C-alpha positions in Angstrom: 0.6 2.4 -39.2 1.5 0.0 -36.5 4.5 0.9 -34.4 7.8 -0.9 -34.9 8.6 -3.6 -32.5 10.5 -2.7 -29.3 14.2 -3.1 -29.6 16.4 -3.9 -26.6 18.6 -1.1 -25.4 22.3 -1.3 -26.3 23.1 -0.6 -22.7 21.2 -3.7 -21.6 22.9 -5.8 -24.3 26.4 -4.4 -23.4 26.2 -5.7 -19.8 27.8 -9.1 -19.2 25.8 -12.2 -18.4 27.3 -12.4 -14.9 26.3 -8.8 -14.2 22.7 -9.5 -15.3 22.7 -12.7 -13.3 23.7 -10.8 -10.1 21.1 -8.1 -10.7 18.3 -10.5 -11.5 19.2 -12.7 -8.6 19.2 -9.8 -6.1 16.0 -8.4 -7.6 14.1 -11.7 -7.3 15.4 -12.4 -3.8 14.5 -9.0 -2.5 11.0 -9.2 -3.9 10.5 -12.7 -2.3 11.8 -11.4 1.0 9.7 -8.3 1.1 6.7 -10.3 0.2 7.1 -13.2 2.6 8.2 -11.3 5.8 5.0 -9.2 6.1 2.8 -12.3 5.5 4.8 -14.5 7.9 2.3 -13.9 10.7 -0.5 -15.1 8.5 0.9 -18.6 8.6 2.8 -18.7 12.0 1.3 -15.9 14.1 -2.0 -14.4 15.1 -4.4 -14.3 12.1 -7.0 -11.7 11.4 -10.3 -13.2 12.6 -12.5 -10.1 12.3 -13.1 -7.2 10.0 -11.6 -4.9 12.7 -8.4 -7.0 12.8 -8.0 -6.8 9.0 -8.9 -3.1 8.7 -7.1 -1.7 11.8 -4.7 -4.4 12.9 -5.9 -3.8 16.5 -3.2 -3.8 19.1 -0.5 -5.4 17.0 1.3 -2.4 15.4 4.2 -0.7 17.1 4.5 3.1 17.2 7.8 3.0 15.3 6.3 0.9 12.5 3.3 3.2 12.3 5.5 6.3 12.1 7.6 4.9 9.2 4.5 3.7 7.4 2.9 7.2 7.6 6.1 8.7 6.4 6.3 6.2 3.5 2.7 7.1 2.5 3.7 10.8 2.6 6.9 10.2 0.5 6.2 7.7 -2.2 8.1 6.5 -5.2 8.4 10.1 -6.4 10.6 11.0 -3.5 13.0 8.3 -4.4 13.1 8.7 -8.1 11.7 12.1 -8.9 13.2 14.5 -6.4 16.9 13.9 -7.5 16.0 14.6 -11.1 13.9 17.7 -10.1 17.0 19.2 -8.4 19.3 18.2 -11.2 17.3 19.8 -14.0 15.0 22.3 -12.3 16.5 23.3 -9.0 15.4 23.2 -5.3 12.1 25.2 -5.6 10.0 22.1 -4.9 12.1 21.4 -1.8 10.2 24.2 -0.1 7.0 22.2 -0.2 8.4 20.7 3.0 7.2 23.8 4.8 3.5 23.0 4.0 3.9 19.3 4.8 5.3 20.1 8.2 2.6 22.7 8.9 -0.1 20.2 8.0 0.9 17.7 10.7 -0.1 19.7 13.8 -3.2 20.9 12.1 -4.3 17.3 11.4 -3.3 16.3 14.9 -5.3 18.9 16.7 -8.1 19.7 14.3 -9.1 16.5 12.6 -8.1 13.6 14.9 -10.0 14.9 18.0 -13.2 14.7 15.9 -12.6 11.3 14.3 -11.1 9.4 17.2 -14.1 8.5 19.4 -16.8 8.2 16.7 -16.3 4.5 16.2 -16.2 4.8 12.4 -14.5 2.4 10.0 -14.5 4.7 6.9 -13.6 8.3 7.3 -16.5 9.2 5.1 -18.9 7.7 7.6 -18.2 10.9 9.6 -19.7 13.0 6.8 -22.9 10.8 6.9 -23.1 11.2 10.7 -22.5 15.0 10.5 -24.8 15.9 7.6 -27.2 12.9 7.9 -26.8 12.7 4.1 -25.8 9.8 1.9 -25.3 12.2 -1.0 -22.4 14.1 0.7 -20.9 10.8 1.9 -21.0 9.2 -1.5 -19.7 12.4 -3.2 -16.6 12.4 -0.9 -16.1 8.6 -1.2 -16.5 8.6 -5.0 -14.0 11.4 -5.2 -11.5 9.4 -3.2 -12.1 6.2 -5.2 -11.7 7.7 -8.6 -8.6 9.8 -7.6 -7.0 6.8 -5.9 -7.5 4.5 -8.9 -6.0 6.9 -11.3 -3.1 7.7 -9.1 -2.4 4.0 -8.3 -2.4 3.2 -12.0 0.3 5.9 -12.5 2.2 4.8 -9.3 2.5 1.1 -10.3 3.6 2.1 -13.8 6.3 4.4 -12.6 9.1 1.8 -12.0 8.2 -0.3 -15.0 9.9 1.9 -17.6 13.0 2.2 -15.4 13.1 -1.6 -15.1 12.7 -2.0 -18.8 15.3 0.6 -19.6 18.0 -0.6 -17.1 17.7 -4.4 -16.7 15.4 -5.3 -19.6 12.3 -6.5 -17.8 9.3 -5.9 -20.1 7.0 -3.3 -18.6 3.9 -5.6 -18.8 5.8 -8.2 -16.7 6.5 -5.7 -14.0 2.8 -4.5 -14.0 1.5 -8.0 -13.8 4.0 -8.9 -11.0 3.0 -5.8 -8.9 -0.7 -6.5 -9.3 -0.5 -10.2 -8.5 1.6 -9.7 -5.4 -0.7 -6.9 -4.3 -3.7 -9.2 -4.6 -2.0 -11.9 -2.6 -1.2 -9.3 0.1 -4.9 -8.2 0.0 -6.2 -11.7 0.5 -3.7 -13.0 3.1 -2.8 -9.9 5.0 -4.4 -6.7 6.2 -3.3 -3.3 7.5 -0.6 -5.0 9.6 1.0 -6.7 6.5 0.7 -3.4 4.5 2.5 -1.5 7.3 5.3 -4.1 7.5 5.8 -3.8 3.8 6.1 -0.1 4.2 8.7 -0.5 6.9 10.8 -2.8 4.8 10.6 -0.4 1.8 11.3 2.6 4.0 14.4 1.1 5.5 15.7 -0.1 2.1 15.2 3.4 0.6 17.1 5.0 3.5 20.1 2.6 3.2 20.3 3.0 -0.6 20.1 6.8 -0.3 22.9 6.8 2.2 24.9 4.6 -0.1 24.4 6.9 -3.0 25.4 9.9 -0.9 28.6 8.2 0.3 29.5 7.2 -3.3 29.0 10.8 -4.4 31.3 12.0 -1.6 34.0 9.6 -2.6 33.7 10.6 -6.3 33.8 14.4 -5.8 36.2 14.4 -2.8 34.2 15.3 0.3 30.8 15.9 1.8 31.1 19.7 1.5 31.3 19.6 -2.3 27.9 17.9 -2.4 26.5 21.3 -1.2 29.0 23.8 -2.8 28.8 22.5 -6.3 25.0 22.7 -6.7 25.0 26.0 -4.9 27.6 27.5 -7.3 25.5 26.3 -10.3 22.2 27.8 -9.2 20.5 24.6 -7.9 19.9 25.8 -4.4 17.7 28.9 -4.4 15.3 29.3 -1.4 12.9 32.0 -0.1 11.8 33.2 -3.5 8.7 35.3 -2.9 7.5 36.6 -6.3 3.9 37.4 -5.6 3.0 36.1 -9.0 0.3 33.4 -9.1 1.2 32.3 -12.6 4.8 31.2 -11.7 5.1 27.4 -11.6 6.4 27.4 -8.0 7.8 29.9 -5.6 8.1 29.9 -1.8 4.5 31.0 -1.3 2.9 28.6 -3.7 5.1 25.7 -2.5 4.0 26.3 1.1 0.3 27.0 0.5 -0.1 24.4 -2.3 1.5 21.6 -0.2 -0.3 22.7 3.0 -3.8 22.3 1.5 -2.7 19.2 -0.5 -1.3 17.6 2.6 -4.3 18.5 4.8 -6.5 16.8 2.2 -4.3 13.7 2.1 -3.4 13.4 5.8 -6.7 14.5 7.2 -9.4 13.3 4.7 -8.0 10.3 3.0 -8.9 6.8 4.2 -5.4 5.2 4.0 -4.0 7.7 6.5 -7.0 8.1 8.8 -7.3 4.3 8.9 -3.8 4.2 10.5 -4.7 6.9 13.1 -7.8 5.0 14.2 -5.8 1.7 14.5 -4.1 3.2 17.6 -5.6 2.7 21.0 -5.5 6.2 22.5 -5.7 9.8 21.3 -2.4 10.4 23.2 -0.7 7.7 21.1 -2.0 9.3 17.8 -0.8 12.7 18.9 2.6 11.4 19.9 3.0 9.4 16.7 2.1 12.3 14.4 4.2 14.9 16.1 7.2 12.6 16.4 6.8 11.9 12.7 7.7 15.5 11.7 11.4 15.0 12.1 11.2 11.6 10.4 9.4 13.2 7.4 11.8 16.1 7.3 14.8 13.7 7.3 13.4 11.4 4.6 12.2 14.2 2.4 15.6 16.1 2.7 17.5 12.8 2.1 16.0 12.5 -1.4 17.1 16.0 -2.2 20.6 15.5 -0.8 20.8 12.4 -3.1 20.0 14.7 -6.0 22.7 17.1 -4.8 25.2 14.3 -4.7 24.2 13.1 -8.2 24.5 16.6 -9.6 27.9 17.2 -8.0 29.2 14.1 -9.8 27.7 15.1 -13.2 27.9 18.9 -13.0 30.4 19.1 -15.8 29.0 16.2 -17.9 25.2 15.9 -18.1 24.3 12.3 -19.2 21.0 13.4 -20.8 22.7 16.1 -22.9 25.5 13.7 -23.8 22.8 11.2 -24.9 23.3 8.5 -22.3 19.7 8.8 -21.0 16.5 9.8 -22.7 14.4 11.1 -19.8 15.2 13.2 -16.7 14.0 10.6 -14.3 16.5 8.1 -15.6 19.3 10.1 -14.0 19.3 8.2 -10.7 19.1 4.7 -12.1 21.9 5.7 -14.5 24.0 6.9 -11.6 23.6 3.6 -9.8 24.4 1.6 -12.9 27.5 3.8 -13.6 29.0 4.4 -10.2 28.2 1.1 -8.5 29.3 -1.1 -11.4 32.1 -2.4 -9.2 29.5 -3.9 -6.8 27.5 -6.7 -8.4 23.8 -6.8 -7.5 23.5 -3.2 -6.3 21.6 -2.2 -9.4 19.3 -5.1 -8.9 18.6 -4.0 -5.3 18.0 -0.5 -6.5 15.5 -1.6 -9.1 13.8 -4.0 -6.6 13.3 -1.0 -4.2 11.5 0.9 -7.0 9.3 -2.2 -7.7 8.6 -2.7 -4.0 7.9 1.0 -3.5 5.1 0.8 -6.0 4.0 -2.5 -4.5 3.7 -1.3 -0.9 1.8 1.8 -1.9 -0.6 -0.3 -4.0 -1.1 -2.8 -1.1 -1.9 0.0 1.4 -4.4 1.7 -0.9 -6.2 -1.5 -2.0 -7.0 -2.1 1.7 -8.4 1.4 2.1 -10.3 1.4 -1.2 -11.9 -1.9 -0.3 -12.9 -0.6 3.1 -14.4 2.6 1.8 -16.3 0.8 -1.0 -17.8 -1.6 1.4 -18.7 0.8 4.2 -19.9 3.7 2.0 -21.6 1.9 -0.8 -22.3 -1.8 -0.6 -23.0 -2.2 3.1 -26.1 0.0 2.8 -27.7 -2.2 0.1 -30.6 -4.4 1.4 -28.8 -7.5 0.0 -26.0 -7.1 2.6 -28.0 -6.0 5.6 -27.4 -8.2 8.7 -24.6 -10.4 7.3 -21.9 -11.7 9.7 -18.6 -10.0 10.4 -16.8 -12.9 8.7 -18.9 -12.5 5.6 -18.1 -8.7 5.6 -14.4 -9.5 5.8 -14.6 -11.9 2.8 -16.4 -9.3 0.7 -13.8 -6.6 1.6 -11.0 -8.9 0.5 -12.9 -9.7 -2.8 -13.4 -5.9 -3.4 -9.7 -5.3 -2.9 -8.8 -8.0 -5.4 -11.1 -6.4 -8.0 -9.5 -3.1 -7.4 -6.1 -4.7 -7.9 -7.1 -5.9 -11.4 -8.6 -2.4 -12.1 -5.3 -0.7 -11.1 -3.4 -3.0 -13.4 -5.7 -2.0 -16.2 -5.1 1.7 -15.5 -1.4 1.0 -15.5 -1.6 -0.6 -18.9 -3.6 2.4 -20.2 -0.9 4.7 -18.8 1.7 2.8 -20.9 -0.4 3.2 -24.1 -2.0 6.7 -23.7 0.2 9.4 -22.3 -2.8 11.6 -21.8 -3.9 9.3 -18.9 -0.9 10.5 -16.9 -1.8 14.2 -17.3 -5.5 13.4 -16.5 -4.4 11.6 -13.3 -2.4 14.7 -12.3 -5.2 17.0 -13.1 -7.8 14.8 -11.2 -5.6 14.8 -8.1 -5.1 18.6 -8.0 -8.7 19.4 -8.8 -10.3 17.0 -6.3 -8.1 17.7 -3.2 -9.7 21.1 -2.5 -13.4 20.1 -2.6 -12.6 17.0 -0.4 -10.8 19.1 2.2 -13.4 21.8 2.1 -16.3 19.5 2.9 -14.5 18.2 6.0 -13.7 21.7 7.2 -17.3 22.6 6.8 -18.4 19.6 8.9 -15.9 20.1 11.7 -15.6 23.9 12.0 -18.9 25.4 10.7 -21.9 24.7 13.1 -24.4 26.1 10.6 -23.3 23.9 7.7 -25.9 21.4 6.5 -26.0 18.7 3.8 -27.4 21.1 1.2 -24.6 23.5 1.6 -22.0 20.8 1.7 -23.3 19.1 -1.5 -23.6 22.3 -3.4 -20.1 23.5 -2.3 -18.5 20.2 -3.4 -20.3 20.0 -6.8 -19.7 23.7 -7.7 -16.1 23.5 -6.5 -15.5 20.4 -8.6 -16.9 22.0 -11.7 -14.9 25.2 -11.3 -11.6 23.6 -10.4 -11.9 21.0 -13.2 -12.8 23.9 -15.7 -9.6 25.8 -14.6 -7.5 22.7 -14.6 -8.4 21.5 -18.1 -8.5 25.0 -19.4 -4.9 25.3 -18.4 -4.1 22.8 -21.1 -5.1 25.3 -23.8 -2.6 27.9 -22.6 0.9 27.6 -24.1 3.6 27.4 -21.5 7.2 27.1 -22.5 9.1 24.3 -20.8 12.5 25.2 -19.5 15.3 23.4 -17.7 18.2 24.9 -15.8 21.4 24.9 -17.9 23.7 21.9 -18.0 27.0 21.3 -19.7 29.1 18.6 -21.3 32.4 20.5 -21.3 33.9 18.3 -18.7 33.1 15.0 -20.4 36.1 12.7 -20.8 36.7 9.0 -21.6 36.9 8.4 -17.8 33.7 10.2 -16.9 31.5 7.1 -17.1 32.3 3.5 -16.3 33.8 1.3 -19.1 30.6 -0.7 -19.6 28.3 2.3 -20.1 27.4 3.1 -23.7 24.7 5.2 -25.3 21.4 3.3 -25.6 19.5 2.9 -28.8 16.1 4.7 -28.9 13.4 2.1 -29.2 9.8 2.9 -30.1 8.6 2.1 -26.6 11.1 4.3 -24.8 10.6 7.1 -27.4 6.8 7.1 -26.9 6.6 6.4 -23.1 6.8 9.3 -20.7 8.8 8.3 -17.6 7.9 11.2 -15.4 4.6 9.7 -14.2 5.0 9.7 -10.4 1.9 11.2 -8.8 2.1 11.0 -5.0 1.7 14.8 -5.1 0.2 16.0 -8.3 2.0 19.2 -8.8 5.3 17.5 -9.0 4.4 15.9 -12.4 3.8 19.2 -14.2 6.4 20.8 -16.5 8.5 23.7 -15.4 7.0 26.8 -16.9 8.6 30.1 -17.9 6.6 33.1 -16.8 5.2 34.7 -20.0 5.0 38.4 -19.2 2.5 39.5 -21.8 -1.0 40.4 -20.6 -3.7 37.7 -20.9 -7.4 38.2 -21.2 -10.1 36.3 -19.4 -10.2 33.3 -19.1 -6.6 32.8 -20.2 -5.4 34.7 -17.2 -7.4 32.3 -14.9 -6.0 29.3 -16.8 -2.5 30.5 -16.2 -2.7 30.3 -12.4 -0.1 27.8 -11.1 -1.6 24.4 -10.3 0.0 24.7 -6.9 -3.0 26.8 -6.0 -5.7 24.4 -7.2 -6.3 22.8 -3.9 -6.5 26.2 -2.2 -9.0 27.4 -4.7 -11.2 24.3 -4.4 -11.2 24.5 -0.6 -12.1 28.1 -0.6 -15.0 27.6 -3.0 -16.4 24.6 -1.1 -16.3 26.4 2.3 -17.7 29.7 1.0 -20.5 28.2 -1.1 -21.3 25.7 1.6 -21.7 28.4 4.3 -23.9 30.6 2.1 -26.2 27.8 1.0 -26.4 26.4 4.5 -27.3 29.8 6.0 -30.1 30.3 3.4 -31.5 26.8 3.8 -31.0 26.1 7.5 -33.8 24.0 9.1 -34.6 22.5 12.4 -34.2 19.1 10.9 -30.5 19.8 10.4 -29.8 19.0 14.0 -26.8 16.8 14.7 -24.8 15.4 17.6 -22.4 18.1 19.0 -19.6 15.5 19.2 -19.4 15.8 15.4 -18.0 19.3 15.7 -14.5 20.1 16.9 -14.6 20.5 20.7 -13.2 24.0 20.6 -15.7 25.1 17.9 -18.5 23.7 19.9 -17.5 25.5 23.1 -17.0 28.7 21.2 -20.4 28.4 19.5 -22.1 28.2 22.9 -20.6 31.4 24.0 -21.7 33.4 21.0 -24.9 35.5 21.2 -28.1 34.4 19.4 -30.5 31.6 19.5 -29.0 28.4 20.9 -28.3 25.7 18.3 -30.3 22.5 18.6 -28.2 19.3 19.0 -29.4 15.7 19.2 -27.8 12.5 20.6 -26.8 10.1 17.8 -26.9 6.5 18.9 -24.7 5.5 15.9 -21.7 7.2 17.5 -19.9 4.4 19.4 -16.9 5.7 21.4 -13.6 3.8 20.9 -13.4 0.9 23.4 -16.4 2.0 25.3 -18.1 -0.7 27.4 -21.0 -2.4 25.6 -23.4 -1.4 28.4 -22.5 2.2 28.5 -24.9 4.8 27.3 -23.9 8.1 25.7 -25.4 11.2 27.3 -25.1 14.6 25.5 -22.7 17.1 27.1 -25.4 19.8 27.0 -28.0 17.6 28.8 -29.2 19.7 31.7 -29.9 16.5 33.7 -26.1 16.3 34.4 -25.1 17.1 38.0 -22.4 19.7 38.2 -20.1 17.5 40.3 -18.7 15.1 37.7 -15.5 13.4 38.6 -13.0 12.9 35.9 -11.5 9.4 35.9 -8.9 10.2 33.2 -6.5 13.1 33.5 -7.2 15.5 30.6 -3.8 16.2 29.0 -5.1 18.5 26.3 -8.2 20.6 25.9 -8.7 18.8 22.6 -8.3 15.3 24.0 -11.6 13.4 24.7 -12.3 13.2 28.4 -14.1 10.4 30.2 -16.3 11.1 33.2 -18.3 8.9 35.5 -21.6 10.4 36.6 -24.4 9.1 38.8 -27.4 9.4 36.5 -30.8 10.5 37.8 -33.7 8.0 38.4 -35.6 6.8 35.5 -38.6 8.9 36.5 -36.6 12.1 36.1 -37.4 14.1 33.0 -35.1 16.1 30.9 -36.0 19.8 31.1 -38.3 21.1 28.4 -35.6 23.2 26.7 -34.0 20.1 25.3 -36.9 17.6 25.7 -37.5 17.2 22.0 -34.0 16.0 21.5 -33.9 13.4 24.2 -37.3 11.9 24.6 -37.8 8.2 25.3 -34.4 7.8 27.0 -34.6 5.4 29.9 -31.7 5.3 32.4 -31.5 3.0 35.4 -31.3 4.6 38.8 -27.8 4.8 40.2 -26.2 3.5 37.0 -22.6 4.6 36.3 -22.5 5.9 32.8 -19.4 6.7 30.7 -19.5 10.1 29.0 -17.0 11.4 26.5 -16.7 15.1 25.7 
């Protein structure tokens, strides 16, 4: 039987025409502003003339803008809309994921970036090809990223559409179409610089709105202190809960470990983040940006939770969902804005525009990265595209991004029709983060790792984690929310214009909790069921917070075992593809020295075109090398100038197989990066 037509909500119909006019006007004006400002430079400033300009925005992005963009990528729409409802109905357990996020930043800064920075790569997955000399491993990692990103972006762009439909009556298909069309325009006219500027506008808007909500909450409850005391007295602020039970949805241990491995996979192995790191000119700048970003992320992350505390302190004695004013948990924040800011025309329109623009800016950033990865890792290797010009490559990348924009819109429509897509997206994210992180750890930190071990580790890890993930759907888990009350409800609790909405078919059958910036936040709260379970039910009952940890462990373990059993002389690679500290340590260990080769495809960042790369372990080096750049950190790439030997000099026999046929001019100054 066909579903009944969608009925407009009574709340929407109850609002005056003047209120709607203000909200629609502010909504449209903000979207126009946030679209035109990032693209202003396209018409009146320096235009992207090369692929590098488009992908990296070379030399045109400030450190402050980069910091806010990275923070916005870390904290997406979920932080704005989902965290307040999480605290209101489930408590502060997820707030402790901040520990893992903060821990991940220095690890990415000092483990991942020193390896990536001077390789001259455009796609982060190029690194895997260089390290393992294998298209299979590179394509496995790239394909994982593409599929995961498409599913997540479909969910992300759909997230604000239901809220927009519920509160100001915009049909969800109109919002989806609008986000997709504007994203494609950004992709065609802008590049990384435009995407980062959109992130900055969205980040500043979210901060200002959050501060406004906190101030309004303070005025309503009578002081800033009550925003903390009321949630604490009602059991919303519980920290440092160490249960030791792997089946609990989230405790302090699972929040820290789960977020740590998820964040390492996202910050260190995902194109849209690494692309931003490589757009900076020096390793020192990357290090300063990432480490300075920690307090920014802590502030923005905590700000969303303080907003939730403010909303809860206002409605602690009268829950709008229990009272029937909202249908879904994630409607609590839009309802608060509509209720408590009714005296300020246009505020609701600005709030809903920020939700729209949040999904838009994330979509724009990821389309750029998806197009770059698809071109570099798949299409550029085809014979048809060999030898084409830089301008042609840029045109193809923009076309690919536009195609992905249409595909994301299609996934968004599927999310609106099939609620299972939402859960599948969440499961795909949690199941693929571990294998992706594991293969990069193998490449950087395990000298013996080869392509056979990396491929086997990724494939087996994917199979096992997906088996556990989908198996968890067969285990009954009771959903529970923290207690709320309506005992304090009076005629003055809500604004005069607020009435209970009718329950249309669309809203009854559309799940609103679809944010998926971090997969585990989308799962239901689970009550621990104490009865003993048999295998495999006990495995399926493990909290999805641990899925990324399990996938990483499996990939690394299997990869090391297979690599050790299948190691071959042909597995030699350039030592610069290892982490510098691991390379130095491996040379000090006993046993047969590992064979390394010089890879001419490694092009140091901003190296002169005439410079030649010489391996660090080349015995032809003279011991008296003079550093021309002060080495601020043992992990920072150093630059030396050496006087190379005459062309007639031969490399000693111990390494002769690796460096034959290399002709160097007598007396030539050669740049060497170690």
